[in-house]
N, C-alpha and C positions, 0 to 999 in steps of 0.2 A: 350929646345925645342922653334926649332925658327918659330917667329910668323912672318919671311918674307915674305911667301905666302899668310899669311891672311893679310897685310897690302897694296901687291902690289895690290890682290882682290879688297879690299875696295880701292883702288885708281883708279884701274878701272872701279869700279859701280860710281861711282864718276863721270867721265869721260864721262861715259854712259851718268849718266842725266844728263850733261851739253851739248855734242851730241845731247838730246832730246830737250832739252833746245831751242837751237839755232834752230834744226826742227820746233817747236812748234813756235817759235818766227818769222819765215821766213815764212808759214801756214799762220800765222794771220795779217802777214802788207807784205806779195809782196814779193819786192825787197826793200834791205837795205844796206846801207856801213857798213861794219867793225865797223864804229864810233856809228855808230847807236844801233846796234845789242850789243855794249857792254852794251849803256849806254839802252836798251830796258831791257835784262835778266841780268844786275848788275854787270855782269860778264866782269873781265881786260884786257884789249885789248889788250896784247901778249894770255889769253887763246881763247881767241876768236879766233885768228889769228892761231891757233893750229888746235883746234878744230876744221874749216874752212877746213883745208890744208886737212885735216883727211876728211871730210865728200865731200870734193870735189875728193879724190884719189876714193869714193867711187862711184861717178857719180851722187851721191844724190844734191848735189847746184852746181850750177853754177856762172857764170860771165855773164849775155847777153854782148851781143855786141853793143860799144858807140855812142850812137845817134850826130847829128851834133855840131857847135859849142852849147856852152851855153852861151855866148857875155861875157861872165868873165873871170880874168885873169887868168891862170895857168890851169893842167889838173884835172877836176873836180875826186872826190873817184869815185873807183868801185863800181857796186852797183852788189848785186849776191840774188838769189833766189832760189829757190827747181828748180829741175832740171823737167819741165814736162813728160820727159818719165822714171823719175825714180821706178814710180809706181801711181796708181791712185785707185779712192773710186767709187760708186754705190749706187745711187739714187733711189728706187723705191718708189712712190707715190701711193698707194690705193685709189680710193674715192670710192663715191657711185658709181658711172656710168664711169668710169674712171680708166686708169691704164696710171701714167706717168712716165718716166724714163731717167737719167743723169748722167753722167759719167765726171769724174771733175778728173783734177791732184792733187796733197799733197796740192796746192797752192791754191788749193781750184778754181782754174778756171775751168769752164765749157768745156769744151772740145766738147759731143755733148747730145739732145735732142732729146724726139721723146715723143708723147701721142695715142693713140686710145682708144674711145668710149667701155667699158664691162662690163657686170652686175656683181657688184664684189661683192655686196651683199648677193645676191640667188649662182652664179657659181665661186662660191672658186675655182674648178678645172680651166674654162674656163679665169678665171682671171690670176693663176700662171702660165699656159703655157704664156697667150702672155705677161706675164712680162718678159719669159722665150725669148722671140722669141724679144722683146723691146729689153732687153741686148744688143744680139747678133748684132741689129745693128747699136746700139751706137757705140760697141767698134768698130767694122765695119768701122764707120763715122769718129771716132776719132783717128783709126788704134793703137790701144793700143790693147798687147795681152791679153788674162785672166791670166797669166799667174801673169801678174805685179800690176792686185789687191788686194787690200789687206783687204776687205771688203765690206759688201752689207747692207744701212741703209733701213730699210724698214717700211712705214708707212700703217698705217689702220683708217680709218675712224670710232674707236669705242672704251670705254676703252678695254686696253690690258695689262692684270695682267703678270708684269713681274717675281712674281714671281714661275708660272706656266708653264707661256710660252702659257698660254691659253688668247682668247676670251673672255673677261670680261661676255657679255652681248649676246645671242645668240639671241634675240630678236632683236638687232642690225642690225647682220650680221648670219644671217640663214645659210646661206648657208657655215659658217663656226665656225658650236658648232662642239668642241668636238676636233678642229684638232690644229695640233703644228705650226704656217704660220713658222716663223723663220725654223726650220728643212721644212718644205716643198718645202722653196725657197731656200734652201742652197744645197740641192739634186738637183734642176735642176741645180741649177748655179755654184752648185761646190767649191763655196766659205762658208766663216761666215759671217751669218744676224744676224742683231742684229736691233727687232722690239719695233716700239713706237706709240702713236697713232698722230691724226694726228695733232691736236690744239699742242700736245709738239713740233712736227715738225718744225710747222709756226714759232715758235716763236722763235727758234734757227737760220730758215731760215731770220728771223727778225733783231734778232741779232746777223749776222753773216754778211748779204747782200742786210740790209735793214731798215726801221725806229726805228728799238733798237740798232743801230752802236753804240757805246759809253754807254752805256747803263748796270748797274749792276742791277740795280732788277725793274722788268716789269714785267705788265699782257700782252700778245697774245691775245684776244677772236676770236675766229671763229665762226662768223655766218654763217650761214647757215640752212641744214636742218635740222641737231641739233645744239647745242649752245656749245662749251667747251671751255676751257681755258687753255694756255699753263702759268706756271709761272715761271717765270726767277728772283731768289733769288741770291746776293752774284755772279753775272754772269754765276750762273747753271741752268738746268732747276730743277727742287722740282717737284718729283712725288711720294713724299709720300710712306708708308710703302711697300704699296702689285703694288707701278704704276700707280695708276689713281684717284690722285691726280686731279682737275681740272674742274671735271664735272657739268662744272655751270650751264647747262641744266638741271639739274632735282635735282635744288635747287624749292623751293613749292612756289609759289606767288600766288596762287588764290586756297585757300582751298577746292570751290565746282568747283574746273576747269575742262578741260577734261582731258578723262585717258592717260597715257603717255605710250609707252612698256614699259618701265622700270618696270610698276604697279603704278606707283605713279600716285597722283592724283596734277592737278594745275601746272607742271614742267614748268619751266622757257621757255623750247625749244616748247611746247606746246601753250604759248602765242604769242612769240616773235618769232621761227625762222620758216624759209621764206614760207613755206604750209602754217604755220596761216595766215599768212600777205596775202597771195594768197588766201586763198578759202574767207577771208575777203571783198578782193576787189572783186571777183568774187560775192558777191550781187548788186552791182551797173555795173561791167565792165562784165556781164556774164559767165559761167561754162568755156564757153574756152579761159578765160584769164590764158594767162603761165606766168612762173617765169618770162621768160626773158620780156614778153608784161610790167610785172606788174611795172620792175625796167625801164622801159621806158617809165616807166607813172609818174614813180616820177622824172625821168630826165628832163622834158616834162613842170613839174610845175603841175600837176595834185594834184589839191588839196587833195582830198579825198587820195591820194597814199601815199603822203606826211605827212599826217596827221597819216596814220596809221605804215606808218613808222617813226614817233618822238613820236607815244603813245610805240613801241616794243626799240625804245629805251631811254626811260625814264624805262621800265621794265628793260633792260638791266643794267642801269644803276645805280639803285634801287638796284638790288645783288652786282654791283659793289662795291658799294659804302662801304658797309659792308668788303666787300674782302681787298676797301684800308684800312680801317680801320687796317685792322687784320695786312698785310703785309706792306704797305708806299707806294709803288711805285711811281718810277720816272717817268712813264708812262702808261697809259692804251694804246694799239696798237690795231686796229680794223681791222679784215681780215676774207675773207670767202666770200662763192656768196654775200652776202647780203649788205656788205663792200659798194660795188658801188653806192649804195644809197646814198652814199657821205653826204653834210651837214646836213641836217636831222637826219640821226640817228645817226650822232655822236651831235647836237646838246641837242638830246636828252638825249645820255649817263650823256654830258657833265650839263645837267641842272640836274639830277639826283645826281651824285657824287656832285655838291656844294650843294645842300638840304642836302643830308642824311649825307653823310660823316662827320669825326668832319675837323673843318675851318684848318687847320695846314696842314690833310691830303690833303685836297679839292686843299687844294695850290698850293701842292708839286707837285701835281701827272697832267702830262698832257696829252690829249686826243687825238690822234690823228690817222692817216686812218697810214691803211699797204701800203707797196707798191711795192711788191713783186708778189701781183694778186694772180691767180691759181698756179704759179711756189713755193708759199714761202714752202709748203713742201718736194717737191723732192728737193730742196737747203737742206734743215732742213736732209732730210734724208743725205745727202755728208755730211752734219755735224757731225753727229751722228758716222760718221766714222774718218774722217778727224782729230775731233774737240776731239777722245780719244788717249790720250800719251802713253796710258799702251799697247793700239793697235797700234798704232805706232811702240812701243818698242821690243814688243813679235811679229807682223806681216809686221813690215815697214825697222825698220834699222838693223835688223835680217837678213830680207830672202836680203835688196840690200846694204847686204857685199862684195854681191860677183859679185858686177854690176862695169862695168866698165873693 
């Protein structure tokens, strides 16, 4: 019995994996020479050249025009990148009070972005309709056909049970109770949708584009109305068995503290979440104090506001110290609305980690501010799609084989 077809099939499967490896490497690095591609992939230059010829023929990889003189002798090596017109991905971030949408090409270059305010927590239908309208807007601005979209990433501001496809706690997002967010958005967009919570997407965004670049083990903490953590372990997001790992805000820090929406008492977010801090500050500055005005007081040097933020940082840092002992990260990256409070917050977190974590763990971890601000989650939603090599295999390379 001939085994020729089996061998040929195995060789083609290997070649497809290598093509995908080249695509993924270009996605991560932007533009590379052939020699750089060989070094990053571990493939021989001959193999890389053959794969690139195949990908260029498909229209997936292009060679951008050369710039001016480099000031060196000889002809500079040509650089290659993914073709921006070959495909794209959508990112949709549902915050508590806004929807933000972005579209990017397969090399993670953002082509268009838009956001509008909406009551996401209580009106799922309105939020989903707004997101569909924003998708139309960004696709038009990017001049990208919907048929080129390989998928959409969707972020929600609460724990999402990936095993069931449902919001884990209806008390956090009451308007979404019993609904399947991925299915409902997919019906409106006519593309495959993958959902994750906002902290995980913030972690992905900072890992790819921001303060986490180059790190393999990090904790992204989102400090806002709630408190959540995205765990990056071994270069990947760790989600736990049902997808709700990282619910830092529901660690009990006060045995007799205020009752939380989760049903617990004295949860961290009831002590260090932004609403709790503003409530404390209103005792001095009056009942009309807003979140924005409170953060302005911190920046202006108001002693009371800075003390409140410092205390919150120490409370968060105490919980993070135990987490650092468990996972030994390279960095704690602090994002979310409260992160703009800056040094008083970071100093409080650093103080508690130094005091309560093991000395070697504390020395190894850097506490630093996130850099992407309110865009972290929507950029992470893009990474959720573009960084999925299996999605590129099934929805990307196969669909792109007819291009050109």
